[in-house]
matplotlib code that plots the C-alpha trace (Angstrom):
import matplotlib.pyplot as plt

x = [-69.3, -67.5, -68.8, -66.5, -65.1, -65.1, -61.8, -61.8, -60.8, -58.4, -56.1, -55.4, -52.0, -51.2, -48.3, -48.5, -46.4, -47.2, -49.7, -52.2, -52.4, -53.3, -54.6, -58.3, -58.2, -56.3, -58.7, -61.8, -60.5, -60.2, -63.6, -65.3, -64.0, -66.6, -65.2, -66.3, -64.8, -61.7, -60.0, -58.1, -54.9, -53.5, -50.2, -49.2, -45.5, -45.7, -46.9, -46.4, -49.0, -52.8, -52.6, -53.9, -56.8, -58.0, -57.9, -59.8, -62.5, -63.6, -66.1, -65.9, -65.4, -63.1, -60.4, -57.9, -55.7, -52.3, -50.5, -46.8, -45.4, -42.0, -41.0, -39.4, -39.7, -41.7, -40.4, -40.9, -44.6, -44.9, -43.6, -45.8, -48.8, -47.9, -47.7, -51.2, -53.0, -56.0, -56.9, -56.3, -54.8, -52.8, -53.4, -50.7, -51.6, -49.8, -51.2, -50.7, -52.1, -55.6, -56.9, -59.5, -62.9, -62.7, -59.0, -59.7, -62.5, -60.2, -57.2, -59.3, -60.8, -57.4, -55.8, -58.7, -58.4, -54.6, -53.4, -49.8, -49.6, -48.4, -48.3, -50.6, -49.9, -51.1, -50.4, -50.4, -50.8, -48.9, -51.3, -51.5, -49.9, -50.7, -47.8, -48.8, -46.3, -47.1, -45.3, -44.7, -47.3, -46.2, -43.8, -41.0, -41.1, -41.1, -38.0, -36.1, -37.2, -35.9, -32.4, -32.9, -35.3, -38.2, -41.1, -43.9, -45.6, -45.5, -48.8, -50.6, -49.9, -52.1, -50.2, -51.1, -50.7, -50.0, -46.8, -45.3, -46.1, -45.0, -41.6, -41.1, -40.8, -40.7, -39.4, -35.7, -35.1, -31.4, -32.7, -34.8, -35.9, -35.8, -37.4, -40.2, -37.8, -35.9, -39.0, -40.2, -36.8, -37.4, -41.1, -40.4, -38.7, -41.9, -44.6, -45.4, -45.7, -48.2, -49.3, -52.8, -52.5, -54.7, -54.4, -55.8, -54.1, -53.2, -49.6, -48.5, -45.0, -43.8, -40.5, -41.2, -41.4, -38.9, -37.7, -36.9, -35.2, -33.1, -32.5, -28.8, -29.5, -32.2, -29.8, -27.1, -29.7, -30.9, -27.4, -27.1, -30.6, -29.6, -26.4, -28.5, -30.9, -28.0, -26.9, -29.9, -27.9, -25.4, -22.4, -18.8, -17.3, -14.6, -14.3, -12.6, -15.4, -18.1, -16.5, -16.3, -19.9, -20.9, -19.0, -20.7, -24.2, -23.3, -22.1, -18.6, -15.9, -13.9, -10.1, -8.9, -8.0, -11.5, -13.0, -11.2, -12.8, -16.3, -16.5, -15.6, -18.0, -20.7, -20.2, -20.3, -23.6, -25.1, -24.0, -25.4, -28.7, -29.0, -31.7, -33.6, -34.1, -34.3, -35.9, -32.9, -33.3, -34.2, -31.2, -28.8, -30.2, -29.6, -26.0, -25.5, -26.8, -24.2, -21.5, -22.6, -22.6, -19.1, -17.8, -19.4, -18.4, -14.8, -14.1, -16.6, -17.0, -13.4, -11.7, -8.4, -7.2, -3.9, -2.7, -2.8, -6.6, -7.0, -4.9, -7.0, -10.0, -8.5, -7.9, -11.4, -13.0, -11.6, -12.1, -15.6, -16.7, -18.0, -17.2, -18.2, -20.0, -17.6, -18.1, -17.2, -14.3, -12.9, -13.4, -11.6, -8.6, -8.3, -8.8, -6.2, -3.6, -3.9, -4.0, -7.4, -8.6, -12.0]
y = [116.6, 119.9, 122.5, 123.5, 126.9, 128.9, 130.5, 134.1, 134.7, 137.4, 138.1, 141.8, 142.2, 145.7, 146.2, 149.5, 151.7, 155.2, 155.9, 158.0, 160.7, 158.4, 155.1, 155.9, 156.6, 153.4, 151.2, 152.9, 152.3, 148.6, 148.2, 150.0, 147.6, 146.4, 142.9, 141.9, 138.4, 139.1, 139.0, 142.2, 141.4, 144.6, 144.1, 146.9, 147.1, 148.5, 152.0, 154.8, 157.2, 156.8, 154.2, 151.4, 153.3, 154.3, 150.7, 149.5, 152.1, 149.9, 147.1, 145.0, 141.2, 141.1, 143.0, 140.8, 143.0, 141.7, 143.8, 143.2, 143.9, 144.9, 146.7, 144.1, 145.7, 145.9, 142.7, 140.7, 141.8, 140.9, 137.4, 136.8, 137.9, 135.5, 132.6, 133.2, 134.3, 132.2, 133.7, 132.3, 135.6, 138.1, 141.8, 144.1, 147.4, 150.1, 152.2, 155.5, 154.7, 154.6, 151.7, 152.5, 150.8, 148.5, 147.5, 144.0, 143.2, 144.0, 142.1, 139.0, 139.0, 139.1, 136.5, 134.1, 134.3, 134.1, 131.1, 131.5, 135.0, 134.9, 138.6, 141.3, 145.0, 148.3, 151.9, 154.2, 157.9, 160.1, 161.8, 165.5, 165.5, 164.8, 162.2, 158.7, 155.8, 154.0, 150.7, 148.3, 145.6, 142.1, 139.6, 140.1, 143.9, 143.6, 141.3, 143.8, 146.7, 145.0, 145.4, 149.2, 149.6, 148.0, 148.0, 147.0, 149.2, 147.0, 148.2, 147.7, 144.0, 140.9, 137.6, 133.8, 132.4, 128.9, 130.0, 131.0, 127.6, 125.5, 127.2, 128.1, 131.8, 134.7, 138.3, 138.5, 140.8, 141.4, 143.2, 145.7, 148.3, 146.8, 143.5, 143.7, 144.3, 141.2, 139.1, 139.9, 138.7, 135.4, 135.1, 135.6, 132.3, 130.4, 132.3, 135.5, 139.0, 141.5, 145.1, 146.2, 149.4, 151.6, 153.5, 151.4, 153.0, 156.4, 156.3, 158.7, 160.2, 161.8, 162.2, 159.6, 156.7, 154.0, 154.4, 158.0, 157.4, 154.5, 155.7, 154.7, 151.2, 150.8, 151.8, 149.3, 146.5, 147.3, 146.9, 143.4, 142.5, 143.6, 141.5, 138.5, 139.0, 138.7, 135.6, 133.8, 133.9, 131.6, 133.1, 132.3, 135.0, 135.4, 137.8, 140.4, 140.4, 140.4, 143.4, 145.2, 144.4, 145.7, 149.0, 149.4, 148.9, 151.3, 153.9, 154.1, 155.4, 152.4, 152.5, 152.1, 148.4, 147.7, 149.7, 147.5, 144.4, 145.5, 144.4, 140.8, 140.9, 142.2, 139.4, 136.8, 138.2, 138.2, 134.6, 133.6, 135.1, 132.8, 131.0, 134.2, 134.6, 138.3, 139.4, 139.6, 143.1, 144.7, 143.1, 144.2, 147.7, 147.5, 146.5, 149.3, 151.8, 150.4, 150.9, 154.5, 155.1, 153.7, 155.8, 159.0, 158.5, 157.7, 160.7, 163.3, 162.6, 162.1, 163.7, 164.2, 164.7, 164.4, 164.0, 160.2, 160.4, 162.0, 159.3, 156.7, 158.3, 158.0, 154.3, 153.5, 155.8, 153.6, 150.2, 150.9, 152.9, 155.5, 159.2, 162.3, 165.2, 167.8, 170.2, 167.5, 166.4, 169.9, 170.1, 166.7, 168.0, 171.2, 169.5, 166.8, 169.3, 171.5, 168.5, 169.6, 168.6, 169.0]
z = [-200.1, -200.0, -202.4, -205.2, -204.7, -208.0, -208.7, -210.0, -213.7, -212.7, -209.7, -209.5, -207.8, -206.3, -203.9, -202.2, -199.9, -198.7, -201.5, -199.5, -202.1, -205.0, -203.6, -203.7, -207.4, -208.1, -206.1, -207.6, -211.1, -210.4, -208.6, -211.5, -214.2, -216.7, -216.1, -212.6, -212.0, -210.0, -206.6, -205.7, -203.7, -202.1, -200.3, -198.0, -197.4, -193.8, -194.9, -192.5, -193.8, -194.2, -197.0, -194.8, -193.3, -196.8, -198.0, -194.9, -195.6, -198.6, -198.0, -201.1, -200.7, -203.7, -201.8, -200.0, -197.9, -196.8, -194.2, -194.0, -190.5, -191.9, -195.1, -197.3, -200.6, -203.8, -205.5, -202.3, -202.3, -206.0, -205.5, -202.5, -204.5, -207.3, -204.7, -203.4, -206.6, -207.5, -210.9, -214.3, -215.2, -213.1, -213.7, -212.4, -210.9, -208.9, -206.1, -207.9, -211.4, -212.9, -215.0, -217.7, -216.9, -219.9, -219.4, -218.0, -220.5, -223.5, -222.2, -221.2, -224.7, -226.4, -224.1, -224.4, -228.2, -228.4, -226.3, -227.3, -225.7, -222.1, -221.3, -222.7, -222.0, -223.6, -224.4, -221.3, -220.9, -218.4, -215.9, -216.3, -219.8, -223.4, -223.5, -224.6, -224.5, -227.7, -227.1, -229.9, -230.7, -231.5, -230.2, -232.7, -232.4, -228.6, -228.6, -230.8, -228.7, -225.5, -226.8, -226.4, -223.5, -221.6, -224.2, -221.8, -219.1, -215.9, -214.4, -217.8, -218.1, -217.7, -217.4, -217.5, -214.0, -215.2, -216.9, -213.6, -212.1, -215.1, -215.4, -211.8, -212.6, -210.1, -210.2, -209.6, -206.6, -207.7, -210.8, -208.8, -209.8, -213.3, -212.1, -214.7, -217.6, -216.5, -216.2, -219.8, -221.1, -219.4, -220.3, -224.0, -224.1, -223.0, -224.9, -226.8, -225.5, -226.9, -226.4, -227.3, -229.4, -227.3, -224.0, -221.1, -218.2, -216.8, -215.4, -212.7, -212.6, -209.3, -207.5, -204.8, -207.3, -206.9, -210.5, -209.8, -206.5, -207.8, -211.3, -211.4, -210.1, -212.7, -215.5, -214.3, -214.0, -217.5, -218.9, -217.4, -218.8, -222.3, -222.1, -220.9, -223.8, -226.3, -224.5, -226.0, -229.2, -227.6, -229.5, -228.6, -226.4, -223.8, -220.9, -223.1, -225.7, -223.0, -221.4, -224.7, -225.4, -222.0, -222.5, -225.9, -224.4, -221.5, -224.1, -222.6, -224.9, -226.0, -226.4, -230.0, -229.6, -228.3, -231.1, -233.7, -232.1, -233.0, -236.7, -235.7, -232.7, -235.0, -237.5, -234.6, -233.5, -237.0, -237.5, -234.1, -235.2, -238.2, -236.2, -236.3, -232.6, -233.5, -236.8, -239.0, -240.7, -237.4, -235.6, -238.2, -237.9, -234.2, -234.7, -237.2, -234.6, -232.1, -234.7, -235.3, -231.5, -231.1, -234.0, -232.8, -229.2, -229.9, -232.1, -230.8, -227.1, -226.0, -223.0, -224.8, -228.4, -230.2, -233.8, -233.2, -232.9, -236.3, -237.9, -236.2, -237.7, -241.2, -240.6, -239.2, -241.8, -244.6, -242.8, -241.6, -244.6, -242.2, -241.8, -239.8, -241.4, -242.7, -239.8, -237.3, -239.4, -239.3, -235.5, -235.1, -237.1, -235.1, -231.7, -232.6, -233.8, -230.6, -228.2, -227.0, -223.5, -222.0]

ax = plt.figure().add_subplot(projection="3d")
ax.plot(x, y, z, "-o")
ax.set_aspect("equal")
plt.show()
């Protein structure tokens, strides 16, 4: 009879590429965890520096090194790692960050006690600074925060492996380099997300990071992700209203006709949220902030002004029961009367 091979409690998944300056600190922080039952999958994406030789200098049987012959990208490495992971939980890690020694112990303890939580992250601190990212804690707060930005630090998370199998989930390469943000918006439909309210990881920021190199792509992907998140409300919309909503989220200056569509669009969204997909008070506050941004951008951040713009302001001021502060109102009058152009 074949002996039963015990599976590790955790699979640590760490894709790397040209991390020679930081890889040793990252590996050491994992091998020095107080929780010991894990496999450590390191996937090298055809590095051209000394990253591989540094990894190979370690002789710990928990390390499983995968050497990719061709550079196929970060998301490809993540999905391959998901497919071969044996652990009950998957702990993410990056080759330039540092995990606190008790990180796994604390996340395991929380996930074992909260079976409805599918992803557990934490606060993280920027290396070399006093800056701490204090991300929101519970599922409802995280859902609301996702309408604004990604509220989970990717290398801080620990996830339940079975969820990926049950729902056939992988990272979406088309959303790179916001693939994690997109994944959280899909995982929140099958379980709860949570952030432990303490720092469990040091996060490194440097110019060679993918998020810095591809900042514009990340912003564009984030806009689509926010729109998809609102689609969970299943409200009735046509191409025109979707385009207006996209421009609002992108902070484009609307034309006056588009601006006048917002109150009806806002009411549709509030009605669609009667099921309380988003916490009601928080969602209405989010929509109020959108309204303020539209108002401010249209009248203060324009390229051109004319008397017509001021009369539009008087109309919207009355209908929306909104107004600029006196100083900005005076500036608007002057710019409108002199046909100001930037």
